[in-house]
N, C-alpha and C positions, 0 to 999 in steps of 0.2 A: 620681757623675754617672750619669744614665740615658741610654741611647742608643736612639734610635728610627730605624729605616731603612724608607723606603718603596721597595720594589723595583717598578718600573713597566715596563709594556710600551710606554710612551710614549717620545717622543723624548729622547735624552740631552742635547739642547740645552737642555732645561728643568730640568736638574739644579740643586740648590740645597742649601745647608747653613746652619743657624743654630744659635746656642747662646743659651739664655735661662733665666731663673729662673721657675718656676711652683710655687706652694704649698710654697716652701722648698726645692725640688729644682732642681738644675742639669740641664738637658736639652740634649742634642745631637740635632738633628733633621735628617735627610738624606734627600733624594730621589735615587734612582739609576735612570735610564732605560736600557732595554735595546733600544730601537729595534725593538720588535715581535718580538724573538727570545725565544720562550718557553723554549727550552732554556737560553739564557744566564741568564734570570731564575731558573729552577729551580736552576741551578748556583750562582748568587750567594746565594740563600736558604740552600741547604745549606752553603755556605762560612761564612756568618755565623751560622748557627743555634747558639744557646747563647752567643754572644758579644755579643748585643744584647738589650735588654729587651723590645722589641716590634717586629714587622714590620707595615707597611702594604702591602696588595696594590693597586698602582696600575695604571691603564690597562685595568682590567677590573673586573667584579663577580663575586663568588661566587654571589650570590643576586639574582634578580629578584622583585619583590613586586607582587601585585595583590590588594587586599582582604586576606583572612586567609590567602591561599595564598602560599607561597614556593617558587620554582622554582630549582633548582641549575643553573648553567652548567657543563656537562660539561668544556669546554675549560679552565676555571679550576681544576679540581680538582688537577692536578699542581702548581700554585703553592701551593695551600693545604696539600697533603700534604707539600711539601718541607721544611716546618718541623716538626721533631719535638720540639724543646725550647722554642723561643721562641714566644710567642703571635703569631698572625697574624690580621689583620682586614682586611675589604674596605671598611669605612666604612658598612655598612648600619645599624649601631647608632646612629651619629650622624645618618644621613639620617632615621631614624625619630624622633629626639628634637630635636637642635639645629635642623634645618631647619624643623620644625613651629614651634618657638619663634621663629625668626627671622621667619617669615611673620606670626605672630600679633603680634609686636612691631611690625613695619612697619605693620600695620593699626591697632593700638592707638595708635601715635604719629603716625599720619597721614602717614607718609613716602610711602606709595603709597595712592592712593584706589582700592582694589580694587573696590568696588561699581560704580564708573564705568569700570572698565578691562576690556579684552579681553586675556586672558593665554594665551600659547602655552607649554605645557610640552613640550619637545622629545621626551623619552622618560620617561613617568611610571612605568613599572615599574622604572626606575633610581632614582627619587626619589619613591616613593609617599607618604611622609610629607609632603613638600612639596606634592604634588598634592592630598592630602586637606585640608591646611590652607588651600590656595588656594581649594578648592571651598567651604570654610566661610565665606570672606569675602564670597560673593555675586557674585564676578566672573563675566564670560563666559569660560568655560574651553574651550580647545581642546587636546586631547592628540595629540601627533604621533608616537606609538609606531610605527604602520605607516609613516609617512612617513620618519622619520629613522633608524630601526633597520633597516627592511626595504625601503625604497625604493618603497613603495606609497603614492601620493599621495592617501590617504583619511584625513581627520581624524576623530577621535572626540570626542564632545561631552560625555561624562559618565564618571564613574568606574565606574558600573554597566556601561556598554558596554565599558570596558576589561577589567573582571573577566570578563565573559562571553567576550570574544574571547581573553583570556589562557588560559582553560581549553582552548581549541581549539588555539591557535597555540604557546603557550609550550612544551609538550612537544616540539614539533618545533624551534622556534627555539633552545632551549637545547642542542641537539646540533650547531648550526652552528659553524664556526670563528669565533674571536673577531674576526678581521679583517673578517668579513662584518657583524658587529653593531656594531662600534665602531671609530673611527679610532685606529689604533695606529702606532707608529714615525713615519716621515716624513709620514704622512697628517695628523698633528697640526700640522704646519707648513704645510699646503696648504689653500687655500680654493677650492672649486669652487662658484660661486653656483648655487643651485637652490632650488626651492620658494619663489620670491620672493613669491607671493601670500599664502602663510601667514605669512611674516615681516611683510608689509605690513599684514595684518589686525590684528596684535597691537600693543597699547600696551606690554605687558610680555612679554619673552621670558625664560623661565625654564628652568633645567636645566643639565646638564653642559656645561661650556665647550666641549669638543671637538666635541660635536654642534652647538652654536651656530656656532662658528667654521668648521666644515667646509663649510657651505652658506650662510653669511650673504650677503646681497646687498651691492651697492656702497654703498647708503645705509641707515642705521639711524636716520635723522633723528627725534629726539624720543623714541626708545625708552628704556625702562628695562630693563636687563639684570640678571637675578637669577641668579647663578651661583656658581662657585668656581674655585679653582686658576688664577688669572690671574697673568701676569708683567708687568713694566713694558711690554714690547713689546706685550702683549695690550691693555693699557689705552690705549696710544698708538693702536693700530689701531681700537679702539672710538671714541676721540675723533675720529680722522680720518674715520670713517664717520658721524659725527653723533649717536651715541647720547647721550642726555641725562644718564643716571645709571647708575652701576655699583654694584651691591650684591652683596657676597660673603658667603655664610653663614658662612664661617670667617674669623677675624680676620686682619689683615695682620701679617706677621712679617718685618721688614726688607725691605719693599717687595714682598712675595710673599704671596698667599693660598694656603696649602697645601690639598690635597684632603682630603675627609672621611676617607679611609682613614688619612691621616697623623695627623689630629687625634684620631681614635678610638684609634689606637695610642698616642698621648700619654696619653689617659685610662686606657687599660689599664695602661701602664707606671707611671703615678702611683698607680693603685689597688693594684698588687702582686698582682692576681688574674688568673685566666684569663678570657678574654672570655665563655666559656659560664657563668661564675659571676656575670656582671653583667647586670642587667635595666634597663629604661627608667628606673626610679626611681633607680638607682645613677648613671646618666649624668646625670640631672637634677640630683642633688645636687652632682656634681662640676662641672657647668656653672655652677651657682649660685655655688659656691666660687670658680671661676675668673673669674666675671663676664665671660664671653666675649660680645662684642658684634659684630654684623656690621660689615663695612667698607662705608661709604656714601660714595661719591665723585661729586660733580657734575662731569660731563665737559665740559659747555658753559657757559662763563661763569666757570669757575674756582671754587676753593673746594671744600669738602666738607660 
């Protein structure tokens, strides 16, 4: 049996464990939240190092991506360096492969009419692969990096604008505490409505669930939510607020869509190789073998 553990800076209330069979292997997949406590997360990784087959790094990113440039989040380095024996991943490998595939599949199968849709990506440097694939569909695109990550209510309208801005801001932003850039700990359970006009503009709201939940308005009537890492309570909340459809880029496992860091750790464990030895083509082959499909759930009117 292979064991995969995601050590997350997020709320421990979202912890979950499943056991399943993939490609002939039995996998135990567990998510452990540390409620925003970096020292606790580092200690847990050190404690389990060498005893599990792969770690996921949850509640943060190690890298932010804009165009061909990758920026390292300094505050995440202690987590990445805590694992000396077991491979550790932050999900960026799957964000660059699986999430592109999902967007292209949704467009190809007509699940979302992207050319006629206005799409808000909450933070594109967190999911640049998704943002690039969305731009390819011909949708009207709004990038909320300044809004949702830095609290500056200025939308960006193109990936080129994001890349230019990232060259200036990313070297500074990557030195900020994680709590400034991303909802961690109890903030993942709180919603403070804000930036309502940007939510109202969009037909599709895409990106990390915690960025969406943190500031979503009282109504999401008719909206399509393209995200990941949702619990049954999250689904109920979206249904209550009127969202029309939920799509998660990672598949549903026992009622839960795990984060990309978890699913990337699964692929690393199945491959038996170090993450630095795996490229996009390796992930593509494993995704083909696993036949991962997005979770698509109609929230209003029942069914899926």
